[in-house]
N, C-alpha and C positions, 0 to 999 in steps of 0.2 A: 774051337772059335772061330775056322773057319768053317766049320759043319753049319754053326748057328747064322754066321751070317750070309752063307749060301741061302738057308731055310728063308731067313729072312727076304732077302734079295727078291727069293721065288715066290714067298707068297706077297708081296709088295706090287711086285711090277704080274705075274700072271694073275693075279687078285684085280688090279688094274685093270688091265686088258678084259678078264670075263664082266668085270664091275659096269666097263664103258661102252659093253656090246647089250649090256641087257635092256627092254624096254620097261621094266616097272623100278626102274633107280630114276628121281628127277634129275633133269637135264645138267643145272649145275655140278651134283655130282660128277654127273659122265665127262664133264669138260675135264672138271679138276682131275679126274680118274687118264683123262687124254694128257693134261699136262704131267704128269707123275712119271707118264711113260715115256715120253719124249722128252722129259730134263732127265732121265736116268740113261736113255739111248744116246741123245747129245753130250750127257756130262762123260760117258764111258768114251765114244766115238770122239771126244775132244782130249780124254787122255793120251788115246792112241797116236791120236795128230800130232800131239804136244813130242810124246815121244819119238815121233817117227823124225820131227823138227829137230830135236836133239841129239837123235842119231845122224840125221843128214848133214849135221855142223862138226859132228867129228869124223871121226876115219871109218864107220859102217856104211856106206850110202846105200848098200845092199838091205840091210834091215829098217833102214830107217822110209827107204819106199816101203817096206811092204809094211810097219806099222802104218803109213801115212796111209794106203791102199786100205788097210783093214779098219782105220778110223771113221774115213770117209762112209765107207760102205757101213758101218754101225750108224751112221746119222742118217742116213738116205735111208735105210731099215728104218728106224725110229718112224720116220717121218712115213713110211709106206705099211708101218703096223697101225698106226694111226687112223690113215686112209681107211683100211682094212676095217675097224673095228666103227668105223661112222657108218660104212658101205654094209657091213653085216647088220647093222642097224634098219637102216633103209629097208633090207632086203624083206627083215623080219616085219617089219611095219607095213609091207606090203598083203 
């Protein structure tokens, strides 16, 4: 089951990233692909931030801080991936 979920996740995220940078794909579809990548990264990052918050409320402050930092990096990483995707599209356009 874990293998199937990982395969599905890889197909969705990597496919969305590649789809967003292709010039032949219509713009509304590229925006939808960027939105999918944004939601996935922010959703996973949000889970880590929430887990870090809950761990900091408990007795494990170090793990809470680590989870919080990982979640924040995932959220900002999602924004970075989307910006790179559209920069790649602009470079191909020139």
